[in-house]
C-alpha positions as CSV (number, residue, x, y, z in Angstrom):
1,X,4.1,38.8,-25.3
2,X,2.3,39.4,-28.6
3,X,-0.5,37.3,-30.0
4,X,1.6,35.7,-32.7
5,X,4.2,34.7,-30.2
6,X,1.6,33.2,-27.9
7,X,0.1,31.3,-30.9
8,X,3.5,29.9,-31.8
9,X,4.0,28.7,-28.2
10,X,0.6,26.9,-28.3
11,X,1.8,24.6,-31.1
12,X,2.4,20.9,-30.3
13,X,6.1,21.5,-29.6
14,X,5.0,24.0,-27.0
15,X,3.0,21.3,-25.3
16,X,6.0,19.0,-25.3
17,X,8.1,21.9,-23.7
18,X,5.4,22.3,-21.1
19,X,5.6,18.5,-20.4
20,X,9.3,18.7,-19.9
21,X,9.0,21.6,-17.5
22,X,6.4,19.7,-15.4
23,X,8.4,16.4,-15.4
24,X,11.5,18.3,-14.3
25,X,9.6,20.0,-11.5
26,X,8.3,16.6,-10.2
27,X,11.8,15.1,-10.4
28,X,13.2,17.9,-8.3
29,X,10.5,17.9,-5.6
30,X,9.8,14.6,-3.8
31,X,6.7,16.1,-2.3
32,X,5.3,17.7,-5.4
33,X,1.6,18.2,-5.6
34,X,1.3,15.9,-8.5
35,X,2.4,13.0,-6.2
36,X,-1.0,13.1,-4.6
37,X,-2.4,12.1,-8.0
38,X,0.2,9.3,-8.4
39,X,-0.5,7.8,-4.9
40,X,-4.3,7.9,-5.5
41,X,-4.1,6.4,-9.0
42,X,-1.6,3.7,-8.1
43,X,-3.6,2.7,-5.0
44,X,-6.8,2.3,-6.9
45,X,-5.0,0.4,-9.7
46,X,-3.4,-1.9,-7.2
47,X,-6.7,-2.4,-5.4
48,X,-8.3,-4.1,-8.5
49,X,-5.8,-7.0,-8.1
50,X,-7.6,-8.2,-5.0
51,X,-10.6,-6.0,-4.5
52,X,-12.3,-8.3,-2.0
53,X,-9.7,-7.8,0.7
54,X,-8.4,-4.3,0.0
55,X,-8.9,-1.7,2.7
56,X,-11.4,0.7,1.1
57,X,-11.1,3.1,4.0
58,X,-7.5,3.7,2.8
59,X,-8.7,4.3,-0.7
60,X,-11.2,6.9,0.7
61,X,-8.2,8.7,2.4
62,X,-6.2,8.6,-0.9
63,X,-9.1,10.1,-2.8
64,X,-9.8,12.8,-0.2
65,X,-6.1,13.8,-0.1
66,X,-5.8,13.9,-3.8
67,X,-8.9,16.0,-4.2
68,X,-7.6,18.4,-1.6
69,X,-4.3,18.8,-3.4
70,X,-6.1,19.5,-6.6
71,X,-8.3,22.3,-5.3
72,X,-11.6,20.6,-4.5
73,X,-11.6,21.4,-0.7
74,X,-11.7,25.1,-0.8
75,X,-13.6,27.0,1.9
76,X,-16.6,27.8,-0.3
77,X,-17.1,24.1,-1.4
78,X,-19.7,22.2,0.6
79,X,-17.7,18.9,0.4
80,X,-15.4,20.4,2.9
81,X,-18.0,19.7,5.5
82,X,-17.8,16.0,4.9
83,X,-15.3,13.5,6.2
84,X,-13.3,11.2,3.9
85,X,-15.6,8.3,4.4
86,X,-18.3,10.2,2.5
87,X,-16.5,8.9,-0.6
88,X,-17.0,5.2,0.2
89,X,-20.0,4.7,-2.1
90,X,-18.1,6.1,-5.0
91,X,-15.0,4.1,-4.1
92,X,-17.1,0.9,-4.2
93,X,-18.6,2.0,-7.5
94,X,-15.2,2.6,-9.1
95,X,-14.0,-0.8,-8.2
96,X,-16.7,-2.6,-10.0
97,X,-15.7,-5.0,-12.8
98,X,-17.1,-3.1,-15.8
99,X,-14.7,-0.3,-15.2
100,X,-11.5,-2.4,-15.3
101,X,-11.3,-1.7,-19.0
102,X,-11.0,2.1,-18.3
103,X,-7.9,1.9,-16.0
104,X,-5.1,3.8,-17.7
105,X,-6.8,3.4,-21.0
106,X,-5.1,4.6,-24.2
107,X,-6.9,7.1,-26.3
108,X,-7.2,4.8,-29.3
109,X,-8.8,2.2,-27.1
110,X,-11.1,4.7,-25.5
111,X,-12.5,5.4,-29.0
112,X,-13.5,1.8,-29.4
113,X,-17.0,0.5,-28.8
114,X,-19.0,2.4,-26.1
115,X,-16.2,3.3,-23.8
116,X,-16.6,7.0,-24.2
117,X,-20.2,6.6,-23.2
118,X,-19.1,4.4,-20.3
119,X,-16.9,7.2,-19.0
120,X,-19.5,9.9,-19.5
121,X,-22.3,7.9,-17.8
122,X,-20.0,7.1,-14.9
123,X,-19.2,10.8,-14.5
124,X,-22.9,11.5,-14.5
125,X,-23.4,9.0,-11.7
126,X,-20.6,10.5,-9.7
127,X,-22.0,14.0,-10.2
128,X,-25.4,12.9,-9.0
129,X,-24.0,11.3,-5.8
130,X,-22.1,14.5,-4.9
131,X,-25.1,16.7,-5.8
132,X,-25.7,17.6,-2.1
133,X,-22.2,18.9,-1.7
134,X,-21.9,20.8,-5.0
135,X,-21.4,17.9,-7.4
136,X,-20.1,19.1,-10.8
137,X,-18.4,17.8,-13.9
138,X,-15.2,19.3,-12.5
139,X,-15.4,17.1,-9.4
140,X,-16.6,14.1,-11.3
141,X,-13.8,14.2,-13.9
142,X,-11.2,14.9,-11.2
143,X,-12.3,11.8,-9.4
144,X,-12.1,9.7,-12.6
145,X,-8.7,11.2,-13.4
146,X,-7.4,10.3,-9.9
147,X,-8.8,6.8,-9.8
148,X,-9.0,5.4,-13.3
149,X,-7.0,7.9,-15.4
150,X,-9.6,7.7,-18.2
151,X,-10.4,11.4,-18.7
152,X,-8.7,14.7,-18.1
153,X,-10.1,16.9,-15.3
154,X,-12.4,19.5,-16.9
155,X,-11.8,22.3,-14.5
156,X,-11.6,26.0,-15.3
157,X,-7.9,26.1,-16.0
158,X,-7.9,23.0,-18.2
159,X,-10.7,24.5,-20.2
160,X,-8.7,27.7,-20.6
161,X,-5.9,25.6,-22.0
162,X,-8.2,24.0,-24.5
163,X,-9.5,27.4,-25.6
164,X,-6.0,28.8,-25.9
165,X,-4.6,26.0,-28.1
166,X,-5.4,26.2,-31.8
167,X,-3.9,24.1,-34.6
168,X,-2.4,25.4,-37.9
169,X,-6.0,25.8,-39.3
170,X,-7.1,27.9,-36.3
171,X,-9.3,25.1,-34.9
172,X,-9.5,24.2,-31.2
173,X,-8.5,20.8,-30.1
174,X,-11.8,20.0,-28.4
175,X,-15.1,21.4,-27.2
176,X,-14.5,23.3,-24.0
177,X,-17.0,21.5,-21.8
178,X,-17.2,17.9,-20.6
179,X,-19.1,15.8,-23.1
180,X,-18.7,12.6,-25.2
181,X,-17.8,14.7,-28.2
182,X,-15.1,16.6,-26.3
183,X,-13.6,13.3,-25.0
184,X,-13.5,11.9,-28.5
185,X,-11.9,15.0,-29.9
186,X,-9.2,14.9,-27.2
187,X,-8.5,11.2,-28.1
188,X,-8.2,12.0,-31.8
189,X,-5.9,14.9,-31.0
190,X,-3.6,12.7,-29.0
191,X,-3.6,10.1,-31.8
192,X,-2.6,12.7,-34.4
193,X,0.4,13.6,-32.1
194,X,1.1,10.1,-30.7
195,X,4.7,9.9,-31.8
196,X,5.5,13.3,-30.4
197,X,3.6,12.9,-27.1
198,X,4.6,9.3,-26.6
199,X,8.2,10.3,-26.1
200,X,7.3,13.0,-23.6
201,X,5.1,10.6,-21.5
202,X,8.1,8.4,-20.9
203,X,9.4,11.1,-18.5
204,X,6.3,10.9,-16.3
205,X,6.7,7.9,-14.0
206,X,4.0,6.9,-11.6
207,X,5.1,5.8,-8.1
208,X,3.0,4.6,-5.3
209,X,3.3,6.0,-1.7
210,X,6.1,3.5,-1.0
211,X,8.2,4.7,-3.9
212,X,7.6,1.7,-6.1
213,X,7.5,2.3,-9.8
214,X,4.0,1.6,-11.2
215,X,4.4,2.6,-14.9
216,X,3.9,5.9,-16.6
217,X,1.2,8.5,-16.8
218,X,-2.0,7.5,-18.7
219,X,-2.4,9.5,-21.9
220,X,-5.5,11.4,-20.5
221,X,-3.4,12.4,-17.5
222,X,-0.7,13.7,-19.8
223,X,-3.2,15.8,-21.7
224,X,-4.5,17.0,-18.4
225,X,-1.1,18.2,-17.3
226,X,-0.1,20.0,-20.5
227,X,-3.4,21.8,-21.1
228,X,-3.8,22.7,-17.4
229,X,-0.3,24.3,-17.5
230,X,-1.1,26.0,-20.7
231,X,-4.3,27.4,-19.3
232,X,-2.4,28.6,-16.2
233,X,0.3,30.5,-18.0
234,X,-1.3,33.9,-17.9
235,X,-1.6,33.7,-14.1
236,X,2.1,32.5,-13.8
237,X,3.5,35.3,-15.9
């Protein structure tokens, strides 16, 4: 595939096509890997309704299972040496009241006030907690994606997707590292394509582990899906 053809496929319509591919895959596989994210996100969202009595051990299990499904329990990663209860302190932190405003937050709302800074500072705190087991922004943002849905997961493949995508002026969507600036740029990008992406998101339903419908994917999760898939295309071809 030539450069110009690849460039054409990286336009907004290509991201929508990627979204359709992914939503079809999920619909055809009741045990799709993305279900781990759905179960984790919906469990944490539900827990906020009655956080005083929720079984936080179960939330630790959801988080651990999701992280394993999303590549964070490889043999070379020190966190593999810890049990799922190691996440308890972070589960408690994520359920604190100040972070209610971040759950499934829309991009335009994330741009308001100090919310981007709130996400970034929370990621920093998570990263520090996991320092002894290889805490990184990749791990921190995956945890935030799986529990609050307030940022995409800045792993290697997602960053490749950001690097690969250029708009008509040849500019990248966002800085290819986790930062306040990158988060804001992602939000602005979504807002510019809101009408196009909004229709695609409707095909991404969130279900809990019992099969109950819990809404649709947060906008940051949608961006995570399409840019991760875009970044993985070379390996898939």
